[in-house]
N, C-alpha and C positions, 0 to 999 in steps of 0.2 A: 770111968765116967758113967754116972748113973742116969743122967738126963739126956734127952734129945733136944734139938733146937739150939739157939744161940746161948753161949755161955763163955766164961773166961776160963782158960786152961793154962796150967803151968807147962812151959816148954818141955820139961822133963817127962810129962805124961804123953807127949806126942812122939810118934815114930814115923820116920820117913818111909814111904811106901817102896818096898824093894822092887815092885813091878812098875814103877813110874817110868813112862817112856820118854819123858822130857829131860833135857840137860840144860845147863846154863854155862856159858863160857866165862872166863875170868873177868873180862871187861864188863860184860853185862851184869855179872854177879856183883862186882864192886858198885856199879850204878844202882842196883837193887838195894844193897846194904845202905848206901847213901840216902836213897829215897825213903827207906823205912826209918832211918835215923832222923832225917830232916822233917818227915811228914808222917809220923806214926798214926795219925788219925785215919789214914787211908786203910789201915788194917781193920778199923771199926766198920768201914763201908764195904770191905771185901774180906770177910773173915776166912780163916783156914777151914776147910771142910774135912771132917774125919769120921771114922766109924766109932762105935762105943769103946773099942779097944785102943783108940788113939792113933790108928793107922791113917795117915793123911791121904785123902782122895783128891783133894784140890788145894794147891798151895805148897807143894813140896819145896819149891825154890824159895818162896817167902819164908817158910819155916827155917830153912838153912840160913837165909839172910838175917832173920830175927835172932838166931843163935849167935851169928857173927856180930850183930849189933849189940849184943849183951842184954837183950830183953829177957825177962823172967817169965812172963805170961803174955798170952795173946787171946784175942777173941777167936772163938772157934764155933762152927756150926756142926753139931753132932747129928749124924743120920743113921737110921737103922734099915738101910736098903739091903735087899737081897744082893748076892754077889754079882749077878748079871747086870743089875742096874748100877752097881758101884763101878764095874769095869766100863760100862757105857759112859758114865759121868767122867771118869778119868780122861777119856779121849775127848768127849764133847766140851769139857771145861777148857781144854787146851787148843781147840780148833779155832783158828781166826776166821770167823764167818765174813766179816766185813773187810773192806779195803780202805786204805787211806786216800783221801782226796788231796793229791799232792799240790794242786793249784791253791787250794785254801791254806794248806800248811805253809806253802812258800810265801803267800801274800799276807796272811793274818797271824802267823806265829814266828817267833824268833828261832832260827835254825840252831843256834848255840844252846838255847834252853831245851829244845826238843832233843838234841843229842845228849845233853846233860841228864834229861829225864829218862833216857834209855831207848829212844826211837832212833833207828838207823837212818840217818839223813844223808843222802848223797847229793852232791852238787856238782855242776860242771865246773871245772877249773876256770878261774877268771880269765886266763889267756885263751881259752877255747871259744870259738865262735858259736853263736846260737844257731838253731836250726834255720831261723829266718835269714840270718846272715849268710849261712851256707847256700841256701836256695836262691836268695836274691829275688829278682823279678821272675826268673824262669823257674817255675815250680816243677817243670818236667825234666830238668837236667839232673843227672845223678849227683848225689852229694854223699860225702863220707864224714862221719864224726866218730872219733875214737874217745871212749871214756875209760879211764883206768881206775880200778878199784884197789884200795889198799888191802882188802881181804876178799875172799870169794864166798864167805859164809852166806850172804844173802843175794848172791848174783842173780839167781833165777827170779827172785822177787823184783829186783831192779830191772831185769830184761822185760818182765811182764808190764811193769809200770811205764817203761819207755814206750813199749808198743801201744799201751792204752793212751798215752799222751799224744803220740803221733796220730792214732786213729781219731782222737777228738779234734785235734788241731788241723789235721790234713786228711779229711775223709776221702777214702778211695786211693790214697797214696800207696805205692808199692815200696816196701822196705823189708829189710831183714836185720835182725839183731843176732849177733853171734858172740860166743865167748871163746877165748883162746888164751894161751899162755904168751907172755911177753918174752 
């Protein structure tokens, strides 16, 4: 690749980064392939970032999904950064700085669509009581709520989100969130 900046690149010219610290699980990978197949325009808005040799710095999972989807070329942003800056980018590009506002997602978005688009959405089972139902009028009585996850891949994220929700809705409440095997 002779030029830097935004260009179109044949997939055969791009190489997965052997030092990429991110992985993608089967279910998420299938969702990513589906996303790229159904909405390829998103690649224009978020091109793969690579060095002049075609080694991918940002977008290794998208590259893998593009290959699986049968694409022949993709938009790529070619950079000529020094190695230290490349390594920094690899991490910073994959760090999730923000957090989801679960109240907005629950009230303004369709949970099935969010799940289809790749967001791990957890919901209380329909037969489980809500926190308000558990506490009733006596907000000082102990209450127990058990939530079972089908996988533990994002359990820590869920625990943090539950704690934030309780903090927002019940400031000053004493609570504990714990994980264990069933």
